[in-house]
SEBA-920587 format. One record per residue: residue number from 1; residue in three letters; x negated, y negated, z of N, C-alpha, C in turn. Coordinates in Angstrom, 2 decimals. Layout:
N
NUM  ALA  X  Y  Z  X  Y  Z  X  Y  Z
...
***
This chain:
218
1  UNK  14.23  -41.30  -2.14  15.14  -41.57  -3.56  14.08  -40.56  -4.39
2  UNK  13.14  -40.11  -4.43  12.48  -39.69  -5.43  13.06  -37.89  -4.81
3  UNK  13.06  -37.33  -3.67  13.61  -36.53  -3.11  14.91  -36.23  -3.01
4  UNK  15.33  -36.96  -3.63  17.13  -37.30  -4.39  17.62  -36.62  -5.66
5  UNK  16.00  -37.16  -6.41  15.75  -36.87  -7.95  15.14  -35.26  -8.09
6  UNK  14.22  -34.99  -6.77  13.68  -33.56  -7.03  14.60  -32.22  -6.77
7  UNK  15.78  -32.97  -5.47  17.23  -31.77  -6.19  17.61  -31.33  -7.09
8  UNK  18.37  -32.57  -7.76  18.63  -32.35  -9.12  18.07  -31.40  -9.72
9  UNK  16.66  -31.90  -10.16  16.55  -31.18  -11.66  15.33  -30.31  -11.44
10  UNK  15.73  -29.78  -9.83  14.16  -28.59  -9.58  14.33  -27.06  -10.38
11  UNK  15.76  -26.81  -10.11  15.51  -26.19  -10.39  15.80  -25.70  -12.51
12  UNK  16.31  -26.70  -12.19  16.35  -26.31  -13.99  15.37  -26.74  -14.76
13  UNK  14.51  -27.54  -13.93  12.90  -27.89  -13.89  12.58  -26.71  -14.11
14  UNK  12.08  -25.83  -12.61  11.39  -24.57  -12.60  11.66  -23.53  -13.92
15  UNK  13.06  -23.16  -13.82  13.40  -22.34  -15.63  13.05  -22.44  -16.45
16  UNK  12.73  -24.17  -17.14  12.30  -24.31  -18.09  11.25  -24.11  -18.33
17  UNK  10.70  -24.03  -17.02  9.32  -24.05  -16.79  8.44  -22.17  -17.61
18  UNK  8.99  -21.39  -16.90  9.35  -19.81  -17.11  9.30  -19.81  -18.71
19  UNK  10.85  -20.35  -18.42  11.08  -20.25  -20.12  9.71  -20.34  -21.62
20  UNK  10.01  -22.29  -21.17  8.57  -22.14  -21.95  7.47  -21.02  -22.19
21  UNK  6.68  -21.01  -20.77  5.62  -19.77  -20.36  5.92  -18.52  -21.50
22  UNK  7.35  -18.30  -21.53  7.67  -16.92  -22.14  7.48  -17.47  -23.47
23  UNK  7.86  -17.70  -23.72  7.98  -19.06  -25.28  6.55  -18.58  -25.69
24  UNK  5.50  -19.41  -25.26  4.49  -19.35  -25.68  3.76  -18.42  -25.44
25  UNK  3.96  -16.65  -24.54  3.61  -15.87  -24.19  3.86  -15.11  -25.68
26  UNK  5.31  -14.91  -25.62  6.29  -14.05  -26.75  5.58  -14.83  -28.21
27  UNK  5.25  -15.87  -28.32  4.09  -16.47  -29.33  2.73  -16.07  -29.79
28  UNK  2.20  -15.98  -28.81  1.04  -14.77  -28.83  0.50  -13.45  -29.23
29  UNK  2.32  -12.88  -28.46  2.16  -11.60  -28.59  2.72  -11.13  -30.44
30  UNK  3.26  -12.59  -30.91  3.36  -11.94  -32.30  1.97  -12.43  -33.63
31  UNK  1.83  -13.49  -32.55  0.18  -13.76  -33.61  -1.13  -12.27  -32.87
32  UNK  -0.80  -11.65  -31.70  -1.78  -10.33  -31.96  -1.11  -9.90  -32.84
33  UNK  0.22  -9.64  -32.89  0.49  -8.04  -34.35  0.22  -8.38  -35.11
34  UNK  0.84  -10.12  -36.05  0.11  -9.98  -37.13  -1.08  -9.81  -37.06
35  UNK  -2.28  -9.91  -35.94  -3.84  -10.42  -36.74  -3.99  -8.57  -36.90
36  UNK  -3.22  -7.94  -35.67  -4.29  -6.32  -35.82  -2.81  -5.94  -37.30
37  UNK  -2.23  -6.86  -38.25  -1.46  -6.47  -39.29  -2.04  -5.85  -40.45
38  UNK  -2.76  -7.69  -40.05  -3.45  -8.35  -41.56  -4.89  -8.57  -41.41
39  UNK  -5.23  -7.94  -39.98  -6.57  -8.22  -39.71  -6.97  -9.49  -39.57
40  UNK  -7.83  -10.49  -38.88  -8.18  -11.22  -38.31  -8.71  -13.00  -39.15
41  UNK  -9.27  -12.07  -40.24  -9.87  -12.90  -41.22  -8.72  -12.93  -42.20
42  UNK  -7.57  -12.32  -42.60  -6.87  -12.35  -43.86  -6.06  -13.41  -43.48
43  UNK  -5.75  -13.08  -41.27  -4.58  -13.92  -40.99  -5.24  -15.60  -40.74
44  UNK  -6.03  -16.13  -40.40  -7.23  -17.16  -40.73  -6.72  -17.64  -41.27
45  UNK  -7.26  -16.65  -42.92  -7.41  -17.49  -44.25  -5.29  -17.68  -44.73
46  UNK  -4.16  -16.97  -44.04  -2.89  -17.48  -43.88  -2.95  -18.84  -43.89
47  UNK  -3.94  -19.21  -42.61  -3.22  -21.01  -41.82  -4.03  -21.23  -42.45
48  UNK  -4.99  -21.63  -42.86  -6.63  -22.59  -43.17  -5.94  -22.77  -44.71
49  UNK  -5.11  -22.08  -45.57  -4.94  -22.11  -46.82  -4.45  -22.04  -47.10
50  UNK  -2.98  -21.18  -47.09  -1.82  -21.06  -47.21  -0.74  -21.99  -46.03
51  UNK  -0.91  -22.67  -45.34  0.13  -23.41  -45.01  0.51  -22.68  -43.87
52  UNK  0.46  -21.44  -43.70  0.88  -20.58  -42.06  1.12  -21.35  -40.52
53  UNK  2.23  -21.68  -40.24  2.00  -22.26  -38.98  2.66  -21.17  -37.89
54  UNK  0.88  -20.61  -37.25  1.45  -19.37  -36.49  2.73  -20.47  -35.30
55  UNK  2.20  -21.25  -34.88  3.22  -21.56  -33.90  4.16  -22.46  -34.17
56  UNK  4.94  -22.37  -34.68  6.11  -22.70  -35.47  7.27  -22.45  -34.03
57  UNK  7.26  -20.77  -34.16  8.01  -21.14  -33.01  8.54  -22.05  -31.72
58  UNK  7.51  -22.69  -31.41  7.74  -23.47  -30.08  7.81  -25.14  -31.02
59  UNK  8.50  -25.51  -31.72  9.17  -25.99  -32.19  10.69  -27.05  -32.01
60  UNK  11.12  -26.49  -31.15  12.69  -27.27  -30.36  12.42  -26.77  -28.55
61  UNK  11.29  -26.10  -28.39  11.25  -26.42  -27.09  10.69  -27.13  -26.36
62  UNK  9.95  -28.04  -26.76  10.03  -29.15  -25.73  11.55  -30.58  -25.81
63  UNK  11.81  -30.59  -27.31  13.32  -31.09  -27.40  14.22  -30.01  -26.22
64  UNK  14.54  -28.85  -26.21  15.07  -28.29  -25.42  15.14  -29.04  -23.99
65  UNK  13.54  -28.89  -23.73  13.85  -29.19  -21.58  13.67  -30.80  -22.14
66  UNK  13.92  -32.08  -22.88  14.46  -33.59  -22.43  15.72  -33.88  -22.51
67  UNK  16.70  -32.65  -23.11  17.72  -32.59  -23.14  18.12  -31.94  -21.86
68  UNK  17.37  -30.92  -21.21  18.20  -30.47  -20.42  17.57  -30.79  -19.11
69  UNK  16.54  -31.12  -19.52  15.97  -32.41  -17.67  17.12  -33.72  -17.24
70  UNK  17.59  -34.43  -18.46  17.96  -35.24  -18.67  19.91  -35.61  -18.73
71  UNK  20.84  -34.42  -18.73  21.43  -33.88  -18.37  21.39  -33.43  -17.02
72  UNK  20.16  -32.82  -17.13  20.77  -32.26  -14.79  20.54  -33.55  -13.56
73  UNK  19.51  -34.43  -14.59  19.20  -35.79  -13.47  20.23  -36.53  -13.56
74  UNK  21.14  -36.67  -15.00  22.00  -38.08  -14.99  23.14  -37.82  -15.18
75  UNK  23.58  -36.68  -15.55  25.05  -36.30  -15.54  25.23  -36.64  -14.14
76  UNK  25.15  -36.01  -13.15  25.78  -35.47  -11.49  26.46  -37.55  -11.09
77  UNK  25.19  -38.20  -11.74  25.37  -39.29  -11.32  26.54  -40.10  -11.62
78  UNK  27.05  -39.81  -12.80  28.56  -40.23  -13.71  29.84  -40.02  -12.92
79  UNK  30.04  -39.13  -12.32  30.45  -37.91  -11.59  30.96  -38.76  -10.39
80  UNK  32.56  -39.55  -10.44  32.60  -40.04  -9.11  31.79  -42.12  -9.02
81  UNK  31.39  -41.60  -10.43  30.40  -43.23  -10.43  29.45  -42.59  -9.24
82  UNK  28.99  -42.53  -8.88  27.71  -41.94  -8.41  26.26  -42.71  -7.99
83  UNK  26.10  -42.91  -9.27  24.96  -44.29  -9.39  25.68  -45.48  -8.31
84  UNK  26.66  -46.00  -8.94  26.68  -47.02  -7.69  26.33  -47.46  -6.40
85  UNK  26.55  -46.10  -6.29  25.94  -45.65  -3.90  24.58  -45.94  -3.99
86  UNK  23.72  -45.59  -5.43  22.35  -45.79  -5.17  21.57  -47.20  -5.94
87  UNK  23.07  -47.84  -6.36  23.20  -49.29  -6.40  22.91  -50.22  -5.04
88  UNK  23.03  -49.91  -4.46  23.80  -51.11  -3.21  22.41  -49.91  -1.84
89  UNK  21.94  -49.15  -2.19  20.55  -49.39  -1.73  19.43  -50.78  -1.98
90  UNK  18.78  -50.84  -0.45  18.15  -52.24  -0.55  17.21  -52.21  -1.33
91  UNK  17.11  -52.05  -2.84  16.02  -52.23  -3.84  16.04  -52.39  -4.92
92  UNK  15.57  -53.63  -5.93  16.07  -53.86  -7.10  16.63  -52.78  -8.13
93  UNK  17.39  -52.95  -8.83  18.47  -52.04  -9.32  17.84  -51.90  -10.63
94  UNK  17.34  -52.31  -11.53  16.53  -52.22  -12.45  15.12  -51.29  -12.12
95  UNK  14.64  -51.67  -11.07  13.39  -50.86  -10.17  13.73  -49.04  -10.27
96  UNK  15.27  -48.85  -9.22  15.79  -47.96  -9.15  15.78  -46.96  -10.10
97  UNK  17.01  -47.59  -11.71  17.38  -46.68  -12.64  15.18  -46.22  -13.19
98  UNK  13.95  -47.39  -13.50  13.14  -47.25  -13.96  12.62  -45.97  -12.94
99  UNK  12.34  -45.97  -11.73  12.33  -45.67  -10.88  12.92  -43.24  -11.16
100  UNK  13.73  -43.56  -11.29  14.45  -42.23  -12.47  13.68  -41.93  -13.08
101  UNK  14.00  -42.79  -14.08  12.97  -42.65  -15.55  11.89  -42.11  -15.37
102  UNK  10.98  -42.82  -15.00  9.82  -41.99  -14.78  9.34  -41.25  -13.77
103  UNK  10.10  -41.06  -12.73  10.12  -38.82  -12.05  10.86  -38.62  -12.83
104  UNK  11.53  -38.80  -13.23  12.03  -37.12  -14.67  10.91  -37.29  -15.48
105  UNK  10.45  -38.79  -16.04  9.23  -38.30  -17.28  8.00  -37.35  -16.98
106  UNK  7.44  -38.00  -15.23  6.09  -37.32  -15.18  6.77  -36.36  -14.74
107  UNK  7.84  -35.16  -14.34  7.97  -34.31  -14.83  8.60  -33.10  -15.73
108  UNK  8.67  -34.23  -16.98  8.30  -33.81  -18.22  7.23  -33.46  -18.59
109  UNK  6.56  -34.38  -17.93  4.88  -34.09  -18.92  4.17  -33.60  -17.95
110  UNK  4.12  -33.22  -16.43  4.02  -32.09  -15.80  3.90  -30.27  -16.54
111  UNK  4.89  -30.18  -16.97  5.29  -29.29  -17.60  5.34  -28.94  -18.86
112  UNK  5.07  -30.35  -20.11  4.34  -30.30  -21.30  2.86  -29.79  -20.97
113  UNK  2.30  -30.72  -20.54  0.94  -30.34  -20.53  0.57  -28.85  -19.28
114  UNK  1.68  -27.91  -18.76  1.57  -26.72  -18.49  1.59  -25.59  -19.76
115  UNK  2.40  -25.87  -20.55  2.95  -25.53  -21.62  2.05  -25.82  -23.39
116  UNK  1.20  -26.49  -22.88  -0.04  -27.14  -23.71  -1.20  -26.37  -23.11
117  UNK  -1.61  -26.30  -22.30  -2.24  -25.96  -21.74  -2.53  -24.49  -21.71
118  UNK  -1.86  -23.45  -21.46  -0.98  -22.26  -21.61  -1.68  -21.94  -23.36
119  UNK  -0.73  -22.79  -24.29  -0.92  -22.96  -25.56  -2.58  -22.42  -25.98
120  UNK  -2.96  -23.33  -25.30  -4.76  -24.01  -25.81  -5.42  -22.82  -25.30
121  UNK  -5.39  -22.12  -24.29  -6.46  -21.14  -23.59  -6.00  -20.23  -24.20
122  UNK  -4.64  -19.43  -24.50  -4.72  -18.50  -24.98  -5.35  -18.24  -26.61
123  UNK  -5.12  -19.23  -27.65  -5.67  -19.72  -28.36  -6.38  -19.57  -28.51
124  UNK  -7.38  -20.27  -28.05  -9.13  -19.72  -28.05  -9.28  -17.77  -28.23
125  UNK  -8.32  -17.80  -27.16  -9.08  -16.11  -27.88  -9.04  -15.53  -29.02
126  UNK  -8.04  -16.42  -29.92  -7.69  -16.09  -31.50  -8.24  -16.06  -32.40
127  UNK  -8.06  -17.91  -32.35  -8.63  -19.03  -33.70  -9.57  -19.43  -33.09
128  UNK  -10.32  -20.37  -34.06  -11.48  -20.71  -33.83  -10.88  -22.51  -33.58
129  UNK  -11.57  -23.55  -33.51  -11.63  -24.75  -33.20  -10.78  -25.50  -33.90
130  UNK  -11.51  -25.39  -35.27  -10.86  -25.97  -36.95  -8.61  -24.98  -36.76
131  UNK  -9.04  -24.33  -36.85  -7.63  -23.99  -36.37  -6.57  -24.62  -35.04
132  UNK  -7.23  -24.54  -33.83  -6.97  -24.98  -33.04  -5.94  -26.56  -32.77
133  UNK  -7.20  -26.67  -33.26  -6.74  -28.69  -33.18  -5.79  -29.33  -34.26
134  UNK  -5.54  -29.17  -35.08  -4.28  -29.62  -36.32  -3.34  -28.83  -35.62
135  UNK  -3.36  -27.59  -35.07  -2.07  -26.70  -33.99  -1.46  -27.99  -32.98
136  UNK  -2.77  -28.32  -32.49  -2.29  -29.12  -31.64  -1.57  -30.93  -31.51
137  UNK  -2.13  -31.26  -33.30  -2.33  -32.24  -33.89  -0.66  -32.30  -34.24
138  UNK  -0.14  -31.19  -34.94  0.93  -30.51  -35.40  2.12  -30.65  -33.77
139  UNK  1.68  -30.07  -32.99  2.33  -30.20  -31.54  3.03  -31.32  -30.24
140  UNK  1.93  -32.55  -31.14  3.01  -34.10  -30.72  3.52  -34.39  -30.91
141  UNK  4.14  -34.47  -32.01  5.59  -35.32  -32.35  6.74  -34.18  -31.54
142  UNK  6.73  -32.76  -31.44  7.41  -32.06  -31.20  7.52  -32.16  -29.60
143  UNK  6.39  -32.79  -29.00  6.77  -33.31  -27.25  7.05  -34.42  -27.22
144  UNK  6.78  -35.08  -27.86  7.56  -36.83  -28.54  8.65  -36.69  -28.50
145  UNK  9.30  -35.71  -29.32  10.46  -35.27  -28.72  11.49  -35.15  -28.00
146  UNK  10.64  -34.46  -26.85  11.47  -33.77  -26.35  11.40  -35.21  -25.27
147  UNK  10.36  -36.50  -24.90  10.70  -37.83  -23.97  11.91  -38.41  -24.94
148  UNK  11.77  -38.37  -26.18  12.68  -39.62  -26.83  14.15  -38.32  -26.65
149  UNK  13.99  -37.05  -26.59  15.13  -36.39  -25.70  16.36  -37.51  -24.94
150  UNK  15.37  -37.38  -23.60  14.79  -37.43  -22.54  15.98  -38.58  -21.99
151  UNK  15.64  -39.87  -23.15  15.42  -41.23  -22.74  16.63  -41.20  -23.32
152  UNK  17.18  -40.65  -24.31  18.37  -41.28  -25.50  19.47  -40.51  -24.62
153  UNK  19.59  -39.05  -24.17  20.64  -38.48  -23.03  20.50  -39.68  -22.17
154  UNK  19.88  -39.74  -21.41  20.22  -40.61  -20.60  20.86  -41.36  -20.66
155  UNK  21.09  -42.36  -22.01  20.93  -43.77  -21.94  22.25  -43.32  -22.55
156  UNK  22.80  -42.03  -23.15  24.54  -42.12  -23.79  25.16  -41.37  -22.28
157  UNK  24.17  -40.57  -21.68  25.18  -40.46  -19.94  25.55  -41.65  -19.51
158  UNK  24.85  -42.59  -19.26  24.82  -43.29  -18.66  25.74  -44.88  -18.85
159  UNK  25.85  -45.06  -19.81  26.52  -45.45  -20.77  28.35  -45.38  -20.19
160  UNK  28.47  -47.41  -20.16  30.56  -46.47  -19.43  31.38  -46.58  -20.32
161  UNK  30.52  -47.61  -21.70  31.45  -48.12  -23.11  30.98  -47.14  -24.12
162  UNK  32.36  -45.84  -24.26  33.14  -45.35  -25.10  32.03  -45.87  -26.83
163  UNK  32.20  -47.41  -27.49  32.20  -47.23  -28.83  30.29  -47.73  -28.78
164  UNK  29.52  -48.14  -27.64  28.35  -47.77  -27.21  27.47  -46.55  -27.53
165  UNK  28.34  -45.55  -26.58  27.52  -43.76  -26.82  27.69  -43.96  -27.82
166  UNK  29.11  -44.35  -29.02  29.31  -43.34  -29.69  28.23  -44.73  -30.97
167  UNK  26.93  -45.18  -30.33  26.29  -46.41  -32.19  25.55  -45.63  -31.27
168  UNK  24.65  -44.82  -30.17  23.45  -44.32  -29.17  23.69  -43.29  -29.61
169  UNK  24.19  -42.54  -30.19  24.85  -40.64  -30.57  23.99  -41.48  -31.97
170  UNK  24.52  -42.30  -32.64  24.41  -41.94  -34.55  22.44  -42.43  -34.23
171  UNK  22.36  -43.93  -33.08  20.70  -43.92  -33.40  19.66  -42.30  -33.35
172  UNK  20.24  -41.18  -31.80  19.67  -40.29  -31.88  19.85  -39.60  -32.78
173  UNK  21.32  -39.33  -33.56  21.05  -38.64  -34.82  20.27  -38.81  -35.91
174  UNK  19.67  -39.83  -35.74  18.46  -40.93  -37.16  17.00  -40.57  -36.71
175  UNK  17.41  -41.34  -35.12  15.82  -41.30  -34.54  15.11  -39.49  -34.44
176  UNK  15.56  -38.85  -33.77  14.78  -37.65  -33.65  14.57  -36.74  -34.59
177  UNK  15.61  -36.45  -35.22  14.79  -36.12  -36.74  13.50  -35.87  -37.48
178  UNK  13.07  -37.55  -36.91  12.01  -38.33  -37.85  10.68  -37.21  -37.03
179  UNK  11.14  -36.29  -35.64  9.87  -36.38  -35.31  9.98  -34.70  -36.28
180  UNK  10.66  -34.07  -36.39  10.85  -32.84  -37.16  10.28  -32.63  -38.88
181  UNK  9.30  -33.73  -39.73  9.95  -33.52  -41.02  8.66  -32.32  -41.15
182  UNK  9.07  -32.06  -42.22  8.41  -31.06  -43.14  7.27  -31.39  -43.64
183  UNK  6.65  -30.46  -43.27  4.72  -30.97  -44.10  3.88  -30.61  -43.42
184  UNK  2.52  -29.72  -44.38  0.95  -29.16  -43.45  0.77  -29.68  -42.44
185  UNK  -0.09  -28.20  -41.53  -0.32  -28.80  -40.29  -0.56  -30.23  -40.66
186  UNK  -0.72  -30.62  -39.59  -1.54  -32.13  -38.88  -2.01  -32.67  -39.86
187  UNK  0.23  -32.96  -40.24  0.26  -33.98  -41.02  0.90  -35.30  -40.55
188  UNK  1.33  -34.86  -39.53  1.43  -36.23  -38.67  0.55  -37.18  -38.04
189  UNK  -1.04  -36.59  -37.88  -1.74  -37.48  -37.46  -2.03  -38.57  -37.22
190  UNK  -1.75  -39.03  -38.56  -1.85  -40.74  -38.72  -0.50  -41.45  -38.26
191  UNK  0.49  -40.84  -37.53  1.34  -41.37  -37.42  2.45  -41.04  -35.58
192  UNK  0.97  -39.69  -34.89  1.40  -39.93  -34.21  1.45  -41.22  -32.79
193  UNK  0.63  -41.53  -33.24  0.22  -43.25  -32.47  1.11  -43.85  -32.88
194  UNK  2.13  -44.16  -33.71  3.35  -44.84  -34.36  4.72  -44.47  -33.17
195  UNK  4.94  -43.13  -33.44  5.89  -41.64  -33.37  5.92  -42.56  -31.02
196  UNK  3.82  -42.47  -31.03  4.09  -42.62  -29.61  4.84  -43.69  -28.87
197  UNK  4.18  -45.50  -29.29  4.24  -46.13  -29.51  6.12  -46.16  -28.71
198  UNK  7.10  -46.46  -30.03  8.20  -45.66  -30.06  9.23  -45.36  -28.89
199  UNK  8.17  -44.21  -28.79  8.56  -43.14  -28.10  8.87  -44.18  -26.12
200  UNK  7.50  -44.43  -25.89  7.76  -45.64  -25.03  7.78  -47.34  -24.39
201  UNK  9.13  -47.64  -25.51  9.67  -48.70  -26.30  11.12  -48.00  -25.75
202  UNK  11.34  -46.83  -26.08  12.94  -46.85  -26.23  12.71  -46.08  -24.69
203  UNK  11.87  -45.58  -23.99  12.11  -45.29  -22.30  12.90  -46.89  -21.49
204  UNK  12.68  -47.81  -22.13  12.67  -48.83  -21.11  14.71  -49.65  -21.98
205  UNK  15.19  -48.46  -22.56  16.66  -48.54  -22.66  17.36  -48.65  -22.31
206  UNK  17.88  -47.48  -20.68  18.05  -47.08  -19.92  18.79  -48.58  -19.02
207  UNK  17.83  -49.02  -19.42  18.61  -49.84  -18.34  19.28  -50.96  -19.20
208  UNK  19.69  -51.13  -20.63  21.18  -51.59  -21.74  22.09  -50.52  -19.86
209  UNK  22.29  -49.63  -20.75  23.11  -48.99  -20.09  23.22  -48.76  -18.42
210  UNK  22.53  -48.33  -18.13  22.31  -49.61  -16.42  23.07  -50.35  -15.90
211  UNK  22.48  -51.50  -16.41  23.34  -52.76  -16.51  25.71  -53.06  -16.62
212  UNK  25.17  -52.28  -17.78  26.55  -52.41  -18.06  27.40  -51.40  -16.85
213  UNK  26.90  -49.90  -16.49  27.82  -49.69  -15.22  27.82  -50.04  -14.41
214  UNK  26.89  -51.01  -13.40  26.50  -50.79  -11.84  27.67  -52.62  -12.06
215  UNK  28.23  -52.78  -14.38  28.35  -54.70  -13.95  30.33  -53.93  -13.94
216  UNK  30.66  -52.08  -13.97  31.77  -51.64  -14.06  32.72  -52.23  -15.57
217  UNK  31.78  -51.85  -16.79  32.66  -52.20  -17.58  32.86  -50.94  -18.44
218  UNK  34.01  -50.73  -19.14  34.92  -49.61  -19.75  35.15  -49.39  -20.95
***
């Protein structure tokens, strides 16, 4: 079953990883240009005292990954209701759904960790730790938004009842923007744990749509 899930998302995941790495690379090419143009000390002052977010280019990169992986993984299951064949496997149906969700989440986590490691490694060549660490704190809600988008899209795609789909879209339109509020660097530090807990709780929501899908509600 895990192999089947990998076959569905492998090319999308690999493509997204490549594009994400290119985005990080482009970000630091811009940093290199700005550092050279403004001189390093002046550029650091802009970041520390003027609120310049040198990492803002990455704002919607994790969100795009969550959306892409969710559509690639769950949309094929709705074609001719193929997921019902999965439910006929000799496994508990909830375990099947949770296994699909955990696999997709782990794939996203691996890609996100690669991007964070690449960002941190390259940033160390340009900035001291008192610039890098607040930047990483600011990146956390954006990556949590990627996971939340993954869970919400899965919920919407597998939901067979249109009125519930509309309701979930409203929830997504209200919840996802919470991760992208404007503020100074590291402003999300007090609420990052809360957002992480909410994201984890959101992950089990897939069971609601899966239940109605396998019961044949329309």
